[in-house]
N, C-alpha and C positions, 0 to 999 in steps of 0.2 A: 219162624217168628216166636219169640218168647212171650209167654203169658204171665210171667212173674211180675209182681208189682215192683215199680221202680223203688230203689233204695233212697230214703230221705237223706239229705246232706245235713250234717250238723255244722252250722256255720261257726260255732264256738271252737269246735275241734279243728276245723280247717284253718281258722285264724291262729289258733294256738300253734299248729304246725308251722305256719308261715312265720309267726313271731319267733319261734325257736330257731329257724333258719336265719332270720334277720339278726338275731342276737349273736349267731355264730358266723356272721358274714366275713369277718376278718380272720377266722381261724385258719391255720395252715391246712393244706390238702390232706385228706385222709391217707394213712399208710396203705401201700399196696402189698400184695403177696406174690412172690416170684414163683417160678416153676417148681422149686424145691420146697415150697410152702413157707419160706422165710419172709418175715415182714420187711418191707423196704420203705424207708421214709425218704421222700424226695425233698431236696432242698428247695424251698419255695422261691424259685427264680421269678423274675418280673413277669415273664410270659405265662408261666403256669399259674401264678397268683391271679393274673387278670382273667385267664380262661376259667379258673375255678370260681372267681367272683361272679362272672357273667352267668355261668351255669347255675350257681346258687340263686342269683337274682331271678332267673327264669322259674326256678322251683318256687320261690317265694311268691312271684307274680301269679303262678298257677294256683297255688293254695289260697292266696288272697282273693283271686277272681272267683274261685269256687264259693268262698264264704260270702262275698258281695252278691253274687247271683242268688244264693239262697236267701239272703236278707232282703233283696229286692222283691222276691216273691211275696214276702210279708207286706210289702208296700203295694202289691197288686201289679208289679212290673215283671213281665216275662223276659228274662235275660238268660243267655247261655254263654258258657265259656267257649269262645271260638278257637282261634289259633294265635300263635305269636305273630306280631307284625312289628315293623321298625318304624318309629316316628322320625320324620325329618324336620319336624317343627323345632324352632329355636327354643331352647330351654333356658331358664335363668340359672346363673351360677349357684351351685349348692342344691339344686332341685333334683330329686330322684338320683339315682346312680352317681351321685356327686357331680352330675352334669357333664361328665366326661370333659376333660380340659378343652377340647376343641370347641365345644358348644359354648363354653364360657366366653369365647371370643366372638359370639354372635354369628357363627357360620351356620348355614342351613345344610347340615350333613346328616347322614344316618347316625342318630345319636343314642336312641334308646330302643331296645328290643324288649317287648313284654307281651304277656298273654292279654288277649282282648275279650271284653264282654261284647256280645252282640244283642241288641234289643231293637227289633224291627230292622230298620235300615240305618242303624247307627252302630258304630264301633267305638269302644272306649278302652284304650290301653290302661291296664292296671299296673302302674309303675310303682314298686315299693318305695316308700319315702317321699313320693312326689306330692307336693301340695297343690298341684294344678292338674285337674282332670281335663283332658281334651277329648271332645266328641267329634268324630269323623264320619263322613258318609260311608256306608258299608261298601266294601270293595273286595275283590279277590287279589288285588295287587299286594305285593310284599310291603312296599313303602307307603306310609300314610303321610299325606301332605295336606296343607290347608284345612285346619280344623274348622268345623262349623261354629263352634263356640267353646269357651273354656269356663270351668268352674273352679273357684279357689276354696281350699279347705285347710284348716290348721293342722299342724303335726303335733304330736305329743313330744315330751322331752325324749331325746335320743333319735328323733327323726321319724318315728313310726306313725303312720296314719292308720287308725283302726278301721276294720271292715264296717262296723256300724256307722261311722262318720262318712265313709265312702258311699255306702248305700243311701244314707239320708240325703247326701248332697246330690246323688244321681237320680233318686226317685222322681223328683219334680221335673227333671230334665228329660227323663225317658218315658214318663207317663203319657199315654195317648188315649 
């Protein structure tokens, strides 16, 4: 058991990291290095582009969730970054991850995978760019269905929803 003091999280740095990834969301995949040490640039095919985008969104979600959890502590709310879950809730066109085209057709399918905050018995997926926060009952299941309630928040220009806005919107919902 470690006796070292826990390291404080800097929410500004965590959000800055998330924002940098957000701003680079459409960038081509990073070059690779082959066995001979030569750089290999892959042509950004549709499948690779989609995989890269989803991976980057999970990184953004993780860093943003870390920032929000730290900011919630300032509101007296204990929240931890749990694990990634997939929402099956119907999203609105243009919401978060560009709503994945299938969701725009109002289908209840696995639409968005994101890191979740856990506060007591509530899970909240932190979906980058989403203006709707959905609060779900805590579960160990992969798929989140039937949210308890939703909270609407505005996005900045460019679709970014900052960590302080997320924390301010969640604090009254999670305070017990």
